Structure formats: C-alpha cells, structure tokens
ROVOVO-961571 format. One record per residue (C-alpha): residue in one letter; x, y, z; chain; residue number from 0. Coordinates in steps of 0.05 Angstrom, whole numbers. Example, Ala and Ser with C-alpha at 12.3 -4.5 7.8 and 13.67 -1.06 7.14 Angstrom:
# residues 2
<type=a; px=246; py=-90; pz=156; mol=A; seq=0>
<type=s; px=273; py=-21; pz=143; mol=A; seq=1>
***
This chain:
# residues 222
<type=m; px=7; py=-73; pz=114; mol=A; seq=0>
<type=s; px=38; py=-25; pz=65; mol=A; seq=1>
<type=g; px=116; py=-43; pz=49; mol=A; seq=2>
<type=g; px=138; py=22; pz=70; mol=A; seq=3>
<type=w; px=111; py=-12; pz=155; mol=A; seq=4>
<type=v; px=139; py=-68; pz=141; mol=A; seq=5>
<type=c; px=201; py=-49; pz=116; mol=A; seq=6>
<type=s; px=224; py=6; pz=160; mol=A; seq=7>
<type=a; px=197; py=-31; pz=227; mol=A; seq=8>
<type=l; px=250; py=-73; pz=197; mol=A; seq=9>
<type=l; px=315; py=-27; pz=197; mol=A; seq=10>
<type=r; px=295; py=16; pz=253; mol=A; seq=11>
<type=v; px=314; py=-61; pz=291; mol=A; seq=12>
<type=l; px=376; py=-74; pz=254; mol=A; seq=13>
<type=q; px=404; py=-7; pz=264; mol=A; seq=14>
<type=q; px=397; py=-18; pz=343; mol=A; seq=15>
<type=f; px=452; py=-73; pz=320; mol=A; seq=16>
<type=m; px=502; py=-40; pz=262; mol=A; seq=17>
<type=s; px=512; py=29; pz=234; mol=A; seq=18>
<type=e; px=455; py=56; pz=195; mol=A; seq=19>
<type=t; px=482; py=48; pz=131; mol=A; seq=20>
<type=a; px=498; py=-21; pz=140; mol=A; seq=21>
<type=a; px=428; py=-39; pz=170; mol=A; seq=22>
<type=r; px=407; py=-6; pz=103; mol=A; seq=23>
<type=l; px=449; py=-51; pz=61; mol=A; seq=24>
<type=a; px=426; py=-112; pz=89; mol=A; seq=25>
<type=l; px=359; py=-86; pz=80; mol=A; seq=26>
<type=r; px=350; py=-76; pz=5; mol=A; seq=27>
<type=g; px=397; py=-140; pz=-2; mol=A; seq=28>
<type=t; px=351; py=-175; pz=17; mol=A; seq=29>
<type=v; px=294; py=-148; pz=0; mol=A; seq=30>
<type=e; px=311; py=-157; pz=-73; mol=A; seq=31>
<type=s; px=351; py=-226; pz=-66; mol=A; seq=32>
<type=l; px=263; py=-244; pz=-45; mol=A; seq=33>
<type=r; px=235; py=-220; pz=-115; mol=A; seq=34>
<type=l; px=212; py=-161; pz=-71; mol=A; seq=35>
<type=s; px=216; py=-93; pz=-64; mol=A; seq=36>
<type=l; px=224; py=-36; pz=-4; mol=A; seq=37>
<type=d; px=148; py=-5; pz=-37; mol=A; seq=38>
<type=t; px=112; py=-55; pz=-48; mol=A; seq=39>
<type=a; px=121; py=-115; pz=11; mol=A; seq=40>
<type=t; px=88; py=-144; pz=61; mol=A; seq=41>
<type=t; px=60; py=-168; pz=130; mol=A; seq=42>
<type=a; px=45; py=-230; pz=90; mol=A; seq=43>
<type=d; px=137; py=-220; pz=64; mol=A; seq=44>
<type=l; px=150; py=-211; pz=148; mol=A; seq=45>
<type=s; px=168; py=-296; pz=151; mol=A; seq=46>
<type=r; px=206; py=-299; pz=94; mol=A; seq=47>
<type=l; px=250; py=-221; pz=99; mol=A; seq=48>
<type=i; px=258; py=-246; pz=177; mol=A; seq=49>
<type=e; px=297; py=-311; pz=163; mol=A; seq=50>
<type=a; px=338; py=-280; pz=100; mol=A; seq=51>
<type=l; px=366; py=-229; pz=147; mol=A; seq=52>
<type=e; px=384; py=-279; pz=196; mol=A; seq=53>
<type=l; px=436; py=-296; pz=144; mol=A; seq=54>
<type=a; px=452; py=-222; pz=113; mol=A; seq=55>
<type=t; px=471; py=-192; pz=167; mol=A; seq=56>
<type=r; px=528; py=-251; pz=199; mol=A; seq=57>
<type=q; px=577; py=-195; pz=179; mol=A; seq=58>
<type=f; px=558; py=-157; pz=209; mol=A; seq=59>
<type=v; px=530; py=-151; pz=286; mol=A; seq=60>
<type=d; px=579; py=-176; pz=330; mol=A; seq=61>
<type=p; px=558; py=-266; pz=341; mol=A; seq=62>
<type=s; px=540; py=-260; pz=424; mol=A; seq=63>
<type=r; px=477; py=-187; pz=401; mol=A; seq=64>
<type=r; px=447; py=-237; pz=354; mol=A; seq=65>
<type=p; px=397; py=-278; pz=389; mol=A; seq=66>
<type=q; px=374; py=-209; pz=403; mol=A; seq=67>
<type=m; px=378; py=-183; pz=338; mol=A; seq=68>
<type=m; px=336; py=-243; pz=308; mol=A; seq=69>
<type=a; px=290; py=-240; pz=373; mol=A; seq=70>
<type=q; px=276; py=-168; pz=368; mol=A; seq=71>
<type=l; px=267; py=-179; pz=288; mol=A; seq=72>
<type=r; px=206; py=-237; pz=294; mol=A; seq=73>
<type=a; px=178; py=-198; pz=344; mol=A; seq=74>
<type=q; px=158; py=-160; pz=284; mol=A; seq=75>
<type=l; px=112; py=-216; pz=280; mol=A; seq=76>
<type=a; px=61; py=-217; pz=345; mol=A; seq=77>
<type=p; px=1; py=-214; pz=357; mol=A; seq=78>
<type=s; px=-40; py=-207; pz=305; mol=A; seq=79>
<type=a; px=1; py=-245; pz=256; mol=A; seq=80>
<type=g; px=5; py=-323; pz=244; mol=A; seq=81>
<type=p; px=73; py=-369; pz=240; mol=A; seq=82>
<type=e; px=75; py=-352; pz=159; mol=A; seq=83>
<type=g; px=60; py=-276; pz=160; mol=A; seq=84>
<type=t; px=-1; py=-276; pz=144; mol=A; seq=85>
<type=a; px=-59; py=-247; pz=183; mol=A; seq=86>
<type=t; px=-93; py=-286; pz=220; mol=A; seq=87>
<type=s; px=-165; py=-316; pz=242; mol=A; seq=88>
<type=a; px=-211; py=-254; pz=280; mol=A; seq=89>
<type=s; px=-230; py=-295; pz=333; mol=A; seq=90>
<type=a; px=-161; py=-307; pz=354; mol=A; seq=91>
<type=e; px=-141; py=-227; pz=359; mol=A; seq=92>
<type=v; px=-192; py=-230; pz=412; mol=A; seq=93>
<type=r; px=-158; py=-223; pz=490; mol=A; seq=94>
<type=a; px=-128; py=-163; pz=492; mol=A; seq=95>
<type=t; px=-54; py=-141; pz=505; mol=A; seq=96>
<type=t; px=-11; py=-105; pz=527; mol=A; seq=97>
<type=y; px=57; py=-71; pz=508; mol=A; seq=98>
<type=l; px=117; py=-58; pz=559; mol=A; seq=99>
<type=v; px=146; py=24; pz=536; mol=A; seq=100>
<type=r; px=205; py=41; pz=552; mol=A; seq=101>
<type=t; px=250; py=51; pz=481; mol=A; seq=102>
<type=e; px=244; py=87; pz=411; mol=A; seq=103>
<type=a; px=251; py=1; pz=410; mol=A; seq=104>
<type=d; px=199; py=-9; pz=448; mol=A; seq=105>
<type=a; px=142; py=53; pz=410; mol=A; seq=106>
<type=s; px=156; py=20; pz=340; mol=A; seq=107>
<type=h; px=135; py=-45; pz=359; mol=A; seq=108>
<type=a; px=75; py=-22; pz=383; mol=A; seq=109>
<type=r; px=54; py=10; pz=334; mol=A; seq=110>
<type=l; px=68; py=-25; pz=288; mol=A; seq=111>
<type=a; px=38; py=-94; pz=317; mol=A; seq=112>
<type=a; px=-28; py=-38; pz=323; mol=A; seq=113>
<type=r; px=-17; py=-22; pz=263; mol=A; seq=114>
<type=m; px=-18; py=-102; pz=242; mol=A; seq=115>
<type=l; px=-79; py=-112; pz=295; mol=A; seq=116>
<type=c; px=-118; py=-53; pz=266; mol=A; seq=117>
<type=e; px=-101; py=-86; pz=183; mol=A; seq=118>
<type=s; px=-130; py=-171; pz=213; mol=A; seq=119>
<type=l; px=-190; py=-124; pz=233; mol=A; seq=120>
<type=g; px=-212; py=-110; pz=171; mol=A; seq=121>
<type=g; px=-185; py=-39; pz=188; mol=A; seq=122>
<type=r; px=-192; py=5; pz=132; mol=A; seq=123>
<type=g; px=-117; py=38; pz=107; mol=A; seq=124>
<type=y; px=-145; py=102; pz=134; mol=A; seq=125>
<type=e; px=-172; py=77; pz=207; mol=A; seq=126>
<type=c; px=-100; py=35; pz=219; mol=A; seq=127>
<type=q; px=-64; py=109; pz=200; mol=A; seq=128>
<type=k; px=-92; py=131; pz=264; mol=A; seq=129>
<type=v; px=-95; py=77; pz=312; mol=A; seq=130>
<type=a; px=-20; py=79; pz=283; mol=A; seq=131>
<type=t; px=-27; py=152; pz=295; mol=A; seq=132>
<type=a; px=-55; py=151; pz=353; mol=A; seq=133>
<type=v; px=-9; py=99; pz=386; mol=A; seq=134>
<type=s; px=62; py=134; pz=369; mol=A; seq=135>
<type=e; px=31; py=200; pz=393; mol=A; seq=136>
<type=l; px=19; py=175; pz=459; mol=A; seq=137>
<type=a; px=80; py=115; pz=469; mol=A; seq=138>
<type=r; px=123; py=194; pz=463; mol=A; seq=139>
<type=n; px=95; py=210; pz=516; mol=A; seq=140>
<type=q; px=107; py=163; pz=556; mol=A; seq=141>
<type=i; px=167; py=159; pz=539; mol=A; seq=142>
<type=s; px=187; py=229; pz=544; mol=A; seq=143>
<type=y; px=151; py=260; pz=611; mol=A; seq=144>
<type=a; px=141; py=194; pz=643; mol=A; seq=145>
<type=g; px=197; py=149; pz=647; mol=A; seq=146>
<type=g; px=150; py=97; pz=612; mol=A; seq=147>
<type=g; px=94; py=66; pz=616; mol=A; seq=148>
<type=t; px=46; py=3; pz=577; mol=A; seq=149>
<type=i; px=-7; py=7; pz=528; mol=A; seq=150>
<type=q; px=-54; py=-47; pz=512; mol=A; seq=151>
<type=l; px=-91; py=-60; pz=448; mol=A; seq=152>
<type=a; px=-163; py=-92; pz=452; mol=A; seq=153>
<type=p; px=-202; py=-106; pz=401; mol=A; seq=154>
<type=q; px=-276; py=-117; pz=397; mol=A; seq=155>
<type=l; px=-314; py=-139; pz=346; mol=A; seq=156>
<type=a; px=-387; py=-140; pz=378; mol=A; seq=157>
<type=p; px=-436; py=-118; pz=381; mol=A; seq=158>
<type=k; px=-389; py=-62; pz=335; mol=A; seq=159>
<type=r; px=-327; py=-74; pz=318; mol=A; seq=160>
<type=l; px=-272; py=-26; pz=333; mol=A; seq=161>
<type=l; px=-196; py=-19; pz=367; mol=A; seq=162>
<type=r; px=-195; py=-6; pz=450; mol=A; seq=163>
<type=v; px=-121; py=16; pz=460; mol=A; seq=164>
<type=c; px=-103; py=45; pz=540; mol=A; seq=165>
<type=a; px=-40; py=77; pz=552; mol=A; seq=166>
<type=e; px=-25; py=86; pz=630; mol=A; seq=167>
<type=d; px=37; py=107; pz=663; mol=A; seq=168>
<type=s; px=62; py=125; pz=733; mol=A; seq=169>
<type=g; px=86; py=199; pz=723; mol=A; seq=170>
<type=q; px=52; py=264; pz=753; mol=A; seq=171>
<type=g; px=12; py=279; pz=718; mol=A; seq=172>
<type=i; px=-16; py=327; pz=661; mol=A; seq=173>
<type=p; px=-31; py=387; pz=697; mol=A; seq=174>
<type=d; px=-84; py=441; pz=665; mol=A; seq=175>
<type=l; px=-123; py=384; pz=635; mol=A; seq=176>
<type=e; px=-176; py=414; pz=609; mol=A; seq=177>
<type=r; px=-142; py=475; pz=576; mol=A; seq=178>
<type=v; px=-87; py=419; pz=542; mol=A; seq=179>
<type=l; px=-155; py=384; pz=517; mol=A; seq=180>
<type=s; px=-183; py=443; pz=489; mol=A; seq=181>
<type=g; px=-122; py=469; pz=444; mol=A; seq=182>
<type=t; px=-103; py=521; pz=488; mol=A; seq=183>
<type=y; px=-59; py=500; pz=522; mol=A; seq=184>
<type=q; px=24; py=528; pz=514; mol=A; seq=185>
<type=s; px=86; py=491; pz=525; mol=A; seq=186>
<type=k; px=155; py=493; pz=507; mol=A; seq=187>
<type=t; px=166; py=435; pz=513; mol=A; seq=188>
<type=g; px=109; py=414; pz=464; mol=A; seq=189>
<type=m; px=74; py=374; pz=539; mol=A; seq=190>
<type=g; px=11; py=357; pz=506; mol=A; seq=191>
<type=l; px=7; py=366; pz=427; mol=A; seq=192>
<type=g; px=11; py=280; pz=418; mol=A; seq=193>
<type=l; px=-62; py=285; pz=483; mol=A; seq=194>
<type=l; px=-99; py=338; pz=431; mol=A; seq=195>
<type=s; px=-81; py=300; pz=366; mol=A; seq=196>
<type=v; px=-97; py=235; pz=394; mol=A; seq=197>
<type=k; px=-175; py=258; pz=427; mol=A; seq=198>
<type=r; px=-184; py=283; pz=347; mol=A; seq=199>
<type=l; px=-151; py=215; pz=321; mol=A; seq=200>
<type=a; px=-192; py=183; pz=370; mol=A; seq=201>
<type=d; px=-280; py=163; pz=362; mol=A; seq=202>
<type=r; px=-283; py=149; pz=431; mol=A; seq=203>
<type=f; px=-241; py=189; pz=478; mol=A; seq=204>
<type=d; px=-222; py=192; pz=552; mol=A; seq=205>
<type=v; px=-166; py=201; pz=603; mol=A; seq=206>
<type=r; px=-157; py=201; pz=680; mol=A; seq=207>
<type=t; px=-101; py=240; pz=708; mol=A; seq=208>
<type=g; px=-75; py=250; pz=778; mol=A; seq=209>
<type=p; px=0; py=260; pz=821; mol=A; seq=210>
<type=k; px=2; py=175; pz=814; mol=A; seq=211>
<type=g; px=-14; py=183; pz=741; mol=A; seq=212>
<type=t; px=-47; py=191; pz=678; mol=A; seq=213>
<type=q; px=-100; py=123; pz=632; mol=A; seq=214>
<type=v; px=-108; py=146; pz=565; mol=A; seq=215>
<type=d; px=-171; py=94; pz=536; mol=A; seq=216>
<type=f; px=-191; py=122; pz=468; mol=A; seq=217>
<type=e; px=-227; py=63; pz=415; mol=A; seq=218>
<type=v; px=-228; py=71; pz=334; mol=A; seq=219>
<type=w; px=-284; py=46; pz=297; mol=A; seq=220>
<type=l; px=-277; py=0; pz=236; mol=A; seq=221>
***
C-alpha cells in the first residue's frame, strides 16, 4: 500500500475525534518523528505509526473518547496485516471477512481492508486500485440508498488467484437495472453510476435486486 493510502486512512480516523487542523498536525508530527514521510509510509509502518499516534494525540482528544479512537486506528491493521504491520501469509487469508457498512468511516475501513488484502495476495497496483475503488462505490451506494449493508471479502488462491467481493443490503432494490448496467439510465441523484463503474472494473460481475434488497458479486483476477 502506498503512503498516500496509509496516511489518508489514519487521517480519516483522527478527524472523527479532533479538528482537521489538529489531526493533520498530529499525523505529520508523528510521521516525521519516525523519519518517514506522508508519501512513502507503507503498511509495514502502520504499527509504529499507530503506537506513536497514541502519544501524539493526547492533547487533542477527550480522554473518554481515546479508547474508541485507538480501537479504530488499530482496526486499520486488520484483516490482512500481522501484529507488526506486515502482510500475513497467503494461507491465512483464505477465510472470508465481512464488514458492516453504516457510516463513511465504515466505508473507508472496508476500502482499506480490500486494498490491503489484495496486496497481501500479490495483486499489482492497478488491480488493488480496482478492488478498492469498486468496494468504495458499493459501500457508498449502500449508505446513500439502503441505509447501509455488508461487504464480504473472500480471497481465492486456486485454481485461479482472485478476490471475490459480495455486497448485500436490505434496501428497496434498484429500479431500471438493465438500463443502469447499459449506461443509459439517467438519475438526478446519481443512483446507478457506482454500480456501472463496478461492472466496468470487475473481471466477473453479477447483481440481483428486488424489493427486499440487492446483492452484488464481483471478482478481480490477480
């Protein structure tokens, strides 16, 4: 994972508990104290960054909220990073992991987890970017149109190495699905554009929708 992704993910968590200015100041100071940079920090640096942020943020965060903040920061290490912030072995990544999506923070967490998992499976930069973008689009759709949902990440190593994603919600379904997927559907709210983007990014794509909800399955081959 590139430094931009690592530091952006940490910054999004910090901004939930302090002002943007304070969050940027704390993160920059932490990165520089570890002789890193905002552009070059990687997932291997996550553990050190999070440990240092615990001290750097004390003056900015209410003590009663610090445990929640640290829990969310440490969640950036899961599911595909080991205790030292390094990728775990591929054999440990075979199990599927499901994320509950209700807020923008949940969506960011799912996106980061998808990218980290893709990288741990040996995915190249553009492949991991496709996965992260598609997960982000689906999570935003769930929040905007269905009140939330779940996103499951399921890696497969054989016979073909790939990452399978299943997004489910209990919303009212997607009207004019065929037109949405053909690119001819026009919506004032932007509904459907994210789904079409996912279809274009995926190597395999399937969607089922109805009055009780929507399920989107897609694969990116690595």
